[in-house]
KOLTOR-445088 format. One record per residue: x, y, z of N, C-alpha, C in turn; residue in one letter. Coordinates in nm, 2 decimals. Layout:
   neast  nnorth     nup  caeast  canorth    caup   ceast  cnorth     cup  r
       X       Y       Z       X        Y       Z       X       Y       Z  A
...
***
This chain:
   neast  nnorth     nup  caeast  canorth    caup   ceast  cnorth     cup  r
    0.09   -0.12   -0.03    0.00     0.03   -0.01    0.06    0.13   -0.01  L
    0.19    0.11    0.05    0.29     0.21    0.07    0.37    0.30   -0.07  S
    0.40    0.19   -0.16    0.44     0.18   -0.28    0.36    0.26   -0.40  Y
    0.22    0.21   -0.34    0.15     0.29   -0.41    0.09    0.38   -0.38  V
    0.13    0.46   -0.32    0.11     0.60   -0.25    0.31    0.69   -0.25  F
    0.31    0.57   -0.20    0.47     0.66   -0.25    0.55    0.67   -0.31  F
    0.55    0.54   -0.40    0.64     0.48   -0.47    0.76    0.39   -0.46  G
    0.90    0.38   -0.46    0.98     0.29   -0.38    1.03    0.34   -0.28  F
    1.03    0.45   -0.26    1.08     0.53   -0.10    0.96    0.52    0.03  V
    0.88    0.52   -0.03    0.76     0.43    0.03    0.72    0.28    0.11  G
    0.81    0.22   -0.01    0.78     0.05   -0.01    0.96    0.06    0.13  M
    1.04    0.14    0.05    1.19     0.12    0.14    1.14    0.13    0.31  K
    1.06    0.26    0.32    1.03     0.29    0.47    0.96    0.17    0.55  T
    0.87    0.11    0.49    0.78     0.01    0.55    0.85   -0.09    0.56  A
    0.93   -0.15    0.50    1.00    -0.28    0.44    1.12   -0.22    0.55  V
    1.17   -0.10    0.59    1.24    -0.06    0.65    1.19   -0.06    0.83  G
    1.11   -0.02    0.83    1.02    -0.02    1.01    1.00   -0.10    1.03  F
    0.95   -0.22    0.92    0.91    -0.40    1.00    1.03   -0.42    1.06  A
    1.14   -0.45    0.97    1.28    -0.49    1.02    1.34   -0.43    1.13  L
    1.34   -0.27    1.13    1.40    -0.25    1.25    1.35   -0.29    1.35  L
    1.21   -0.24    1.38    1.11    -0.20    1.47    1.03   -0.33    1.55  V
    0.99   -0.42    1.47    0.84    -0.46    1.46    0.91   -0.61    1.46  V
    1.01   -0.64    1.36    1.07    -0.78    1.39    1.16   -0.83    1.55  I
    1.19   -0.73    1.62    1.31    -0.75    1.72    1.14   -0.76    1.85  P
    1.04   -0.72    1.84    0.95    -0.72    1.91    0.90   -0.90    1.89  F
    0.84   -0.94    1.77    0.82    -1.00    1.74    0.88   -1.14    1.81  Y
    1.00   -1.11    1.79    1.10    -1.23    1.83    1.02   -1.26    1.97  A
    1.02   -1.13    2.07    1.01    -1.18    2.17    0.90   -1.22    2.22  I
    0.78   -1.12    2.12    0.66    -1.20    2.15    0.64   -1.34    2.13  F
    0.70   -1.40    2.07    0.72    -1.53    1.98    0.70   -1.65    2.14  S
    0.79   -1.62    2.27    0.83    -1.71    2.35    0.68   -1.69    2.43  F
    0.54   -1.63    2.41    0.48    -1.63    2.49    0.34   -1.71    2.43  F
    0.26   -1.77    2.53    0.18    -1.84    2.41    0.05   -1.73    2.43  K
    0.05   -1.71    2.26   -0.09    -1.61    2.19   -0.08   -1.62    2.09  C
   -0.11   -1.64    2.01   -0.23    -1.65    1.89   -0.14   -1.57    1.80  Q
   -0.11   -1.56    1.64   -0.03    -1.52    1.58   -0.07   -1.38    1.55  E
   -0.19   -1.38    1.49   -0.24    -1.21    1.51   -0.25   -1.11    1.66  L
   -0.24   -1.18    1.77   -0.23    -1.11    1.86   -0.08   -1.08    1.90  E
    0.07   -1.18    1.89    0.18    -1.16    1.84    0.22   -1.02    1.75  K
    0.13   -1.04    1.69    0.18    -0.91    1.50    0.11   -0.76    1.59  I
    0.01   -0.76    1.63   -0.06    -0.66    1.69    0.03   -0.60    1.82  F
    0.07   -0.67    1.90    0.13    -0.62    2.03    0.28   -0.58    2.01  F
    0.31   -0.65    1.87    0.46    -0.64    1.80    0.47   -0.50    1.76  S
    0.38   -0.50    1.64    0.35    -0.34    1.64    0.34   -0.20    1.73  F
    0.27   -0.23    1.83    0.22    -0.12    1.86    0.37   -0.11    1.98  F
    0.43   -0.22    2.02    0.54    -0.23    2.16    0.63   -0.16    2.10  A
    0.63   -0.19    1.91    0.79    -0.14    1.84    0.77    0.03    1.84  G
    0.62    0.08    1.81    0.61     0.23    1.77    0.53    0.29    1.89  I
    0.56    0.22    2.07    0.62     0.30    2.12    0.77    0.26    2.27  T
    0.81    0.17    2.26    0.91     0.14    2.32    1.08    0.10    2.21  L
    1.06    0.10    2.13    1.19     0.12    2.06    1.18    0.30    2.03  F
    1.13    0.37    1.99    1.14     0.49    2.01    1.18    0.58    2.15  P
    1.12    0.49    2.24    1.17     0.55    2.36    1.31    0.57    2.37  S
    1.33    0.42    2.39    1.47     0.34    2.43    1.55    0.43    2.34  L
    1.52    0.50    2.21    1.65     0.49    2.15    1.70    0.72    2.17  V
    1.56    0.74    2.25    1.50     0.80    2.24    1.57    0.88    2.39  Y
    1.64    0.79    2.47    1.63     0.79    2.59    1.82    0.75    2.62  L
    1.85    0.69    2.49    2.01     0.60    2.49    2.07    0.82    2.42  L
    1.98    0.82    2.35    2.05     0.94    2.22    2.10    1.03    2.32  G
    2.03    1.06    2.41    2.14     1.18    2.57    2.29    1.13    2.59  F
    2.30    1.01    2.56    2.43     0.90    2.60    2.57    0.94    2.52  V
    2.49    0.85    2.37    2.56     0.84    2.28    2.48    0.88    2.14  V
    2.57    0.89    2.02    2.47     0.95    1.90    2.35    0.88    1.86  P
    2.25    0.96    1.81    2.16     0.89    1.80    2.15    0.76    1.75  F
    2.26    0.78    1.58    2.30     0.63    1.46    2.30    0.53    1.57  K
    2.38    0.55    1.67    2.44     0.49    1.74    2.34    0.41    1.84  L
    2.28    0.49    1.92    2.19     0.44    2.03    2.04    0.35    1.91  A
    2.07    0.40    1.82    1.92     0.33    1.67    1.97    0.16    1.70  I
    2.11    0.17    1.67    2.20     0.05    1.66    2.17   -0.04    1.77  A
    2.19    0.03    1.87    2.22    -0.04    1.99    2.11   -0.07    2.06  L
    1.99   -0.06    2.07    1.84    -0.06    2.08    1.80   -0.19    1.98  V
    1.82   -0.19    1.85    1.77    -0.29    1.78    1.86   -0.41    1.78  F
    2.07   -0.42    1.87    2.09    -0.51    1.95    2.05   -0.58    2.10  I
    2.05   -0.53    2.15    1.95    -0.57    2.29    1.89   -0.62    2.25  F
    1.73   -0.55    2.14    1.63    -0.57    2.16    1.62   -0.76    2.11  L
    1.69   -0.76    1.99    1.73    -0.87    1.94    1.81   -0.97    2.06  L
    1.92   -0.95    2.10    1.97    -1.03    2.22    1.89   -1.07    2.33  A
    1.77   -0.95    2.36    1.65    -1.02    2.44    1.56   -1.14    2.38  C
    1.54   -1.12    2.27    1.51    -1.24    2.19    1.55   -1.42    2.20  A
    1.73   -1.34    2.18    1.79    -1.45    2.19    1.82   -1.55    2.32  G
    1.82   -1.47    2.42    1.80    -1.45    2.51    1.68   -1.60    2.60  G
    1.61   -1.49    2.57    1.44    -1.59    2.58    1.42   -1.74    2.52  L
    1.53   -1.72    2.40    1.51    -1.81    2.32    1.56   -1.96    2.39  H
    1.76   -1.91    2.42    1.82    -2.01    2.49    1.76   -2.07    2.66  L
    1.64   -1.97    2.68    1.61    -1.98    2.83    1.50   -2.12    2.81  Y
    1.45   -2.10    2.68    1.30    -2.16    2.66    1.35   -2.32    2.66  S
    1.50   -2.29    2.55    1.50    -2.45    2.53    1.57   -2.50    2.64  K
    1.64   -2.46    2.76    1.76    -2.49    2.91    1.60   -2.56    2.94  K
    1.50   -2.42    2.93    1.36    -2.55    3.06    1.33   -2.63    2.97  K
    1.32   -2.62    2.88    1.27    -2.80    2.81    1.33   -2.89    2.78  E
    1.48   -2.85    2.80    1.57    -2.94    2.86    1.57   -2.99    3.00  Q
    1.49   -2.91    3.06    1.48    -2.95    3.21    1.41   -3.08    3.21  G
    1.32   -2.99    3.18    1.19    -3.15    3.20    1.20   -3.27    3.19  N
***
């Protein structure tokens, strides 16, 4: 839809938003017992609220572009940590 209205730039923006903001939260929410639509909905709204807030707060300490990368890496590390924790918990049972 963004490609129809804004062309290639709109498509790049939509894909970038999905990769940078929504995917880390989707990976985090995938470890909870939710339906697929709930995971998508929660990850979208968590992405538009938490990601910019964390980047803004970290932007006071480090440059803004670095803050974006650090928050992205932190969120992916949280998802990876949850993945390792769930695998370890499954092996323990």
